[in-house]
PDB file as gemmi writes it, atoms N, CA and C in Angstrom:
CRYST1    1.000    1.000    1.000  90.00  90.00  90.00 P 1                      
ATOM      1  N   MET A   1       0.845  -1.178   0.000  1.00  0.00           N  
ATOM      2  CA  MET A   1       0.000   0.000   0.000  1.00  0.00           C  
ATOM      3  C   MET A   1       0.889   1.239   0.000  1.00  0.00           C  
ATOM      4  N   GLU A   2       0.577   2.154  -0.846  1.00  0.00           N  
ATOM      5  CA  GLU A   2       1.335   3.392  -0.965  1.00  0.00           C  
ATOM      6  C   GLU A   2       0.881   4.404   0.093  1.00  0.00           C  
ATOM      7  N   CYS A   3       1.815   5.012   0.789  1.00  0.00           N  
ATOM      8  CA  CYS A   3       1.487   6.041   1.762  1.00  0.00           C  
ATOM      9  C   CYS A   3       1.222   7.355   1.022  1.00  0.00           C  
ATOM     10  N   LYS A   4       0.166   8.001   1.384  1.00  0.00           N  
ATOM     11  CA  LYS A   4      -0.220   9.262   0.753  1.00  0.00           C  
ATOM     12  C   LYS A   4      -0.020  10.420   1.730  1.00  0.00           C  
ATOM     13  N   LYS A   5       1.133  10.440   2.367  1.00  0.00           N  
ATOM     14  CA  LYS A   5       1.408  11.422   3.418  1.00  0.00           C  
ATOM     15  C   LYS A   5       1.179  12.851   2.950  1.00  0.00           C  
ATOM     16  N   GLU A   6       1.703  13.231   1.818  1.00  0.00           N  
ATOM     17  CA  GLU A   6       1.567  14.609   1.345  1.00  0.00           C  
ATOM     18  C   GLU A   6       0.099  14.977   1.144  1.00  0.00           C  
ATOM     19  N   LYS A   7      -0.672  14.083   0.557  1.00  0.00           N  
ATOM     20  CA  LYS A   7      -2.101  14.331   0.339  1.00  0.00           C  
ATOM     21  C   LYS A   7      -2.843  14.351   1.678  1.00  0.00           C  
ATOM     22  N   ASN A   8      -2.475  13.458   2.595  1.00  0.00           N  
ATOM     23  CA  ASN A   8      -3.109  13.415   3.917  1.00  0.00           C  
ATOM     24  C   ASN A   8      -2.874  14.704   4.694  1.00  0.00           C  
ATOM     25  N   MET A   9      -1.720  15.316   4.526  1.00  0.00           N  
ATOM     26  CA  MET A   9      -1.394  16.543   5.264  1.00  0.00           C  
ATOM     27  C   MET A   9      -2.367  17.673   4.926  1.00  0.00           C  
ATOM     28  N   ASP A  10      -2.930  17.645   3.728  1.00  0.00           N  
ATOM     29  CA  ASP A  10      -3.897  18.670   3.331  1.00  0.00           C  
ATOM     30  C   ASP A  10      -5.171  18.601   4.165  1.00  0.00           C  
ATOM     31  N   HIS A  11      -5.456  17.425   4.738  1.00  0.00           N  
ATOM     32  CA  HIS A  11      -6.703  17.222   5.471  1.00  0.00           C  
ATOM     33  C   HIS A  11      -6.500  16.873   6.938  1.00  0.00           C  
ATOM     34  N   CYS A  12      -5.266  16.806   7.385  1.00  0.00           N  
ATOM     35  CA  CYS A  12      -4.976  16.432   8.768  1.00  0.00           C  
ATOM     36  C   CYS A  12      -5.337  17.587   9.703  1.00  0.00           C  
ATOM     37  N   THR A  13      -6.252  17.337  10.628  1.00  0.00           N  
ATOM     38  CA  THR A  13      -6.698  18.386  11.547  1.00  0.00           C  
ATOM     39  C   THR A  13      -5.982  18.330  12.891  1.00  0.00           C  
ATOM     40  N   CYS A  14      -5.104  17.387  13.063  1.00  0.00           N  
ATOM     41  CA  CYS A  14      -4.376  17.252  14.321  1.00  0.00           C  
ATOM     42  C   CYS A  14      -3.340  18.368  14.441  1.00  0.00           C  
ATOM     43  N   THR A  15      -3.330  19.041  15.573  1.00  0.00           N  
ATOM     44  CA  THR A  15      -2.366  20.125  15.787  1.00  0.00           C  
ATOM     45  C   THR A  15      -1.145  19.671  16.581  1.00  0.00           C  
ATOM     46  N   TYR A  16      -1.166  18.437  17.057  1.00  0.00           N  
ATOM     47  CA  TYR A  16      -0.034  17.902  17.808  1.00  0.00           C  
ATOM     48  C   TYR A  16       1.073  17.540  16.830  1.00  0.00           C  
ATOM     49  N   ASN A  17       2.270  17.974  17.070  1.00  0.00           N  
ATOM     50  CA  ASN A  17       3.382  17.718  16.170  1.00  0.00           C  
ATOM     51  C   ASN A  17       4.064  16.407  16.570  1.00  0.00           C  
ATOM     52  N   CYS A  18       3.892  15.376  15.748  1.00  0.00           N  
ATOM     53  CA  CYS A  18       4.536  14.088  16.030  1.00  0.00           C  
ATOM     54  C   CYS A  18       5.016  13.467  14.731  1.00  0.00           C  
ATOM     55  N   SER A  19       5.769  12.402  14.831  1.00  0.00           N  
ATOM     56  CA  SER A  19       6.351  11.747  13.653  1.00  0.00           C  
ATOM     57  C   SER A  19       5.316  11.024  12.801  1.00  0.00           C  
ATOM     58  N   ARG A  20       4.104  10.815  13.316  1.00  0.00           N  
ATOM     59  CA  ARG A  20       3.060  10.111  12.564  1.00  0.00           C  
ATOM     60  C   ARG A  20       2.126  11.050  11.807  1.00  0.00           C  
ATOM     61  N   ARG A  21       2.299  12.345  11.950  1.00  0.00           N  
ATOM     62  CA  ARG A  21       1.403  13.320  11.324  1.00  0.00           C  
ATOM     63  C   ARG A  21       1.370  13.105   9.810  1.00  0.00           C  
ATOM     64  N   GLY A  22       0.175  12.920   9.276  1.00  0.00           N  
ATOM     65  CA  GLY A  22      -0.014  12.686   7.851  1.00  0.00           C  
ATOM     66  C   GLY A  22       0.071  11.228   7.450  1.00  0.00           C  
ATOM     67  N   MET A  23       0.495  10.369   8.356  1.00  0.00           N  
ATOM     68  CA  MET A  23       0.567   8.930   8.081  1.00  0.00           C  
ATOM     69  C   MET A  23      -0.561   8.255   8.864  1.00  0.00           C  
ATOM     70  N   CYS A  24      -1.763   8.316   8.292  1.00  0.00           N  
ATOM     71  CA  CYS A  24      -2.977   7.898   8.991  1.00  0.00           C  
ATOM     72  C   CYS A  24      -2.911   6.466   9.524  1.00  0.00           C  
ATOM     73  N   CYS A  25      -2.384   5.545   8.737  1.00  0.00           N  
ATOM     74  CA  CYS A  25      -2.304   4.149   9.192  1.00  0.00           C  
ATOM     75  C   CYS A  25      -1.490   4.035  10.477  1.00  0.00           C  
ATOM     76  N   ASP A  26      -0.345   4.696  10.518  1.00  0.00           N  
ATOM     77  CA  ASP A  26       0.502   4.657  11.712  1.00  0.00           C  
ATOM     78  C   ASP A  26      -0.165   5.359  12.886  1.00  0.00           C  
ATOM     79  N   CYS A  27      -0.846   6.467  12.615  1.00  0.00           N  
ATOM     80  CA  CYS A  27      -1.519   7.227  13.665  1.00  0.00           C  
ATOM     81  C   CYS A  27      -2.640   6.403  14.305  1.00  0.00           C  
ATOM     82  N   VAL A  28      -3.482   5.817  13.467  1.00  0.00           N  
ATOM     83  CA  VAL A  28      -4.590   5.000  13.981  1.00  0.00           C  
ATOM     84  C   VAL A  28      -4.048   3.831  14.794  1.00  0.00           C  
ATOM     85  N   MET A  29      -3.020   3.146  14.301  1.00  0.00           N  
ATOM     86  CA  MET A  29      -2.438   2.013  15.014  1.00  0.00           C  
ATOM     87  C   MET A  29      -1.877   2.448  16.373  1.00  0.00           C  
ATOM     88  N   HIS A  30      -1.196   3.585  16.399  1.00  0.00           N  
ATOM     89  CA  HIS A  30      -0.625   4.107  17.646  1.00  0.00           C  
ATOM     90  C   HIS A  30      -1.722   4.372  18.692  1.00  0.00           C  
ATOM     91  N   HIS A  31      -2.762   5.075  18.280  1.00  0.00           N  
ATOM     92  CA  HIS A  31      -3.831   5.407  19.225  1.00  0.00           C  
ATOM     93  C   HIS A  31      -4.646   4.183  19.625  1.00  0.00           C  
ATOM     94  N   ARG A  32      -4.837   3.262  18.704  1.00  0.00           N  
ATOM     95  CA  ARG A  32      -5.576   2.040  19.031  1.00  0.00           C  
ATOM     96  C   ARG A  32      -4.840   1.234  20.098  1.00  0.00           C  
ATOM     97  N   ARG A  33      -3.540   1.118  19.955  1.00  0.00           N  
ATOM     98  CA  ARG A  33      -2.731   0.392  20.956  1.00  0.00           C  
ATOM     99  C   ARG A  33      -2.841   1.043  22.332  1.00  0.00           C  
ATOM    100  N   ALA A  34      -3.002   2.355  22.340  1.00  0.00           N  
ATOM    101  CA  ALA A  34      -3.076   3.096  23.606  1.00  0.00           C  
ATOM    102  C   ALA A  34      -4.510   3.202  24.129  1.00  0.00           C  
ATOM    103  N   GLY A  35      -5.472   2.614  23.415  1.00  0.00           N  
ATOM    104  CA  GLY A  35      -6.876   2.698  23.827  1.00  0.00           C  
ATOM    105  C   GLY A  35      -7.433   4.097  23.648  1.00  0.00           C  
ATOM    106  N   GLU A  36      -6.967   4.782  22.615  1.00  0.00           N  
ATOM    107  CA  GLU A  36      -7.347   6.171  22.371  1.00  0.00           C  
ATOM    108  C   GLU A  36      -8.002   6.333  20.998  1.00  0.00           C  
ATOM    109  N   ILE A  37      -8.466   7.559  20.736  1.00  0.00           N  
ATOM    110  CA  ILE A  37      -9.059   7.944  19.461  1.00  0.00           C  
ATOM    111  C   ILE A  37      -8.128   8.978  18.820  1.00  0.00           C  
ATOM    112  N   PRO A  38      -7.811   8.855  17.523  1.00  0.00           N  
ATOM    113  CA  PRO A  38      -6.968   9.859  16.866  1.00  0.00           C  
ATOM    114  C   PRO A  38      -7.611  11.251  16.889  1.00  0.00           C  
ATOM    115  N   GLY A  39      -6.795  12.274  16.919  1.00  0.00           N  
ATOM    116  CA  GLY A  39      -7.266  13.651  16.997  1.00  0.00           C  
ATOM    117  C   GLY A  39      -8.197  14.062  15.878  1.00  0.00           C  
ATOM    118  N   CYS A  40      -8.051  13.477  14.698  1.00  0.00           N  
ATOM    119  CA  CYS A  40      -8.870  13.880  13.558  1.00  0.00           C  
ATOM    120  C   CYS A  40     -10.343  13.508  13.722  1.00  0.00           C  
ATOM    121  N   PHE A  41     -10.673  12.679  14.694  1.00  0.00           N  
ATOM    122  CA  PHE A  41     -12.062  12.302  14.949  1.00  0.00           C  
ATOM    123  C   PHE A  41     -12.777  13.326  15.837  1.00  0.00           C  
ATOM    124  N   PHE A  42     -12.020  14.191  16.502  1.00  0.00           N  
ATOM    125  CA  PHE A  42     -12.565  15.177  17.430  1.00  0.00           C  
ATOM    126  C   PHE A  42     -12.976  16.455  16.705  1.00  0.00           C  
ATOM    127  N   THR A  43     -13.816  17.250  17.358  1.00  0.00           N  
ATOM    128  CA  THR A  43     -14.089  18.589  16.864  1.00  0.00           C  
ATOM    129  C   THR A  43     -12.814  19.408  17.035  1.00  0.00           C  
ATOM    130  N   LYS A  44     -12.783  20.581  16.439  1.00  0.00           N  
ATOM    131  CA  LYS A  44     -11.600  21.443  16.565  1.00  0.00           C  
ATOM    132  C   LYS A  44     -11.316  21.760  18.030  1.00  0.00           C  
ATOM    133  N   GLU A  45     -12.374  22.058  18.790  1.00  0.00           N  
ATOM    134  CA  GLU A  45     -12.215  22.383  20.210  1.00  0.00           C  
ATOM    135  C   GLU A  45     -11.748  21.167  21.013  1.00  0.00           C  
ATOM    136  N   GLY A  46     -12.311  20.003  20.726  1.00  0.00           N  
ATOM    137  CA  GLY A  46     -11.935  18.784  21.431  1.00  0.00           C  
ATOM    138  C   GLY A  46     -10.513  18.358  21.123  1.00  0.00           C  
ATOM    139  N   GLU A  47     -10.106  18.503  19.872  1.00  0.00           N  
ATOM    140  CA  GLU A  47      -8.748  18.133  19.470  1.00  0.00           C  
ATOM    141  C   GLU A  47      -7.723  18.987  20.187  1.00  0.00           C  
ATOM    142  N   ALA A  48      -8.028  20.272  20.385  1.00  0.00           N  
ATOM    143  CA  ALA A  48      -7.089  21.204  21.002  1.00  0.00           C  
ATOM    144  C   ALA A  48      -6.786  20.878  22.467  1.00  0.00           C  
ATOM    145  N   LYS A  49      -7.601  20.033  23.086  1.00  0.00           N  
ATOM    146  CA  LYS A  49      -7.367  19.649  24.489  1.00  0.00           C  
ATOM    147  C   LYS A  49      -6.325  18.544  24.610  1.00  0.00           C  
ATOM    148  N   TYR A  50      -5.979  17.899  23.515  1.00  0.00           N  
ATOM    149  CA  TYR A  50      -4.977  16.819  23.458  1.00  0.00           C  
ATOM    150  C   TYR A  50      -5.316  15.613  24.323  1.00  0.00           C  
ATOM    151  N   ASP A  51      -6.565  15.494  24.746  1.00  0.00           N  
ATOM    152  CA  ASP A  51      -7.012  14.319  25.495  1.00  0.00           C  
ATOM    153  C   ASP A  51      -7.653  13.379  24.491  1.00  0.00           C  
ATOM    154  N   ARG A  52      -6.970  12.301  24.149  1.00  0.00           N  
ATOM    155  CA  ARG A  52      -7.432  11.376  23.112  1.00  0.00           C  
ATOM    156  C   ARG A  52      -8.191  10.177  23.693  1.00  0.00           C  
ATOM    157  N   SER A  53      -8.580  10.279  24.935  1.00  0.00           N  
ATOM    158  CA  SER A  53      -9.286   9.161  25.566  1.00  0.00           C  
ATOM    159  C   SER A  53     -10.671   8.977  24.952  1.00  0.00           C  
ATOM    160  N   ILE A  54     -11.182   7.774  25.086  1.00  0.00           N  
ATOM    161  CA  ILE A  54     -12.524   7.465  24.588  1.00  0.00           C  
ATOM    162  C   ILE A  54     -13.554   8.308  25.324  1.00  0.00           C  
ATOM    163  N   GLU A  55     -13.349   8.499  26.607  1.00  0.00           N  
ATOM    164  CA  GLU A  55     -14.265   9.310  27.400  1.00  0.00           C  
ATOM    165  C   GLU A  55     -14.306  10.754  26.893  1.00  0.00           C  
ATOM    166  N   ALA A  56     -13.141  11.317  26.586  1.00  0.00           N  
ATOM    167  CA  ALA A  56     -13.075  12.688  26.074  1.00  0.00           C  
ATOM    168  C   ALA A  56     -13.759  12.781  24.712  1.00  0.00           C  
ATOM    169  N   PHE A  57     -13.612  11.743  23.898  1.00  0.00           N  
ATOM    170  CA  PHE A  57     -14.263  11.726  22.587  1.00  0.00           C  
ATOM    171  C   PHE A  57     -15.785  11.736  22.731  1.00  0.00           C  
ATOM    172  N   ILE A  58     -16.308  10.935  23.640  1.00  0.00           N  
ATOM    173  CA  ILE A  58     -17.751  10.885  23.856  1.00  0.00           C  
ATOM    174  C   ILE A  58     -18.261  12.239  24.327  1.00  0.00           C  
ATOM    175  N   LYS A  59     -17.565  12.879  25.267  1.00  0.00           N  
ATOM    176  CA  LYS A  59     -17.965  14.204  25.738  1.00  0.00           C  
ATOM    177  C   LYS A  59     -17.912  15.227  24.608  1.00  0.00           C  
ATOM    178  N   ASP A  60     -16.888  15.125  23.780  1.00  0.00           N  
ATOM    179  CA  ASP A  60     -16.708  16.052  22.673  1.00  0.00           C  
ATOM    180  C   ASP A  60     -17.832  15.946  21.642  1.00  0.00           C  
ATOM    181  N   GLN A  61     -18.367  14.771  21.480  1.00  0.00           N  
ATOM    182  CA  GLN A  61     -19.402  14.546  20.464  1.00  0.00           C  
ATOM    183  C   GLN A  61     -20.801  14.931  20.940  1.00  0.00           C  
ATOM    184  N   ARG A  62     -20.963  15.206  22.210  1.00  0.00           N  
ATOM    185  CA  ARG A  62     -22.291  15.582  22.742  1.00  0.00           C  
ATOM    186  C   ARG A  62     -22.551  17.041  22.559  1.00  0.00           C  
TER     187      ARG A  62                                                      
END                                                                             
């Protein structure tokens, strides 16, 4: 599978600077292992809190 990092960066809403930014497969795998939700699933306000917990995601979506 070809990584589309450059194209993904155009749509990446995560403001946290990490080595996985734009590499969605790696990002999802990282957060899944940690029992978290990737930042791109949150609203802009929720993402800015940097709390990627499932509980924070549920609160953010209400």
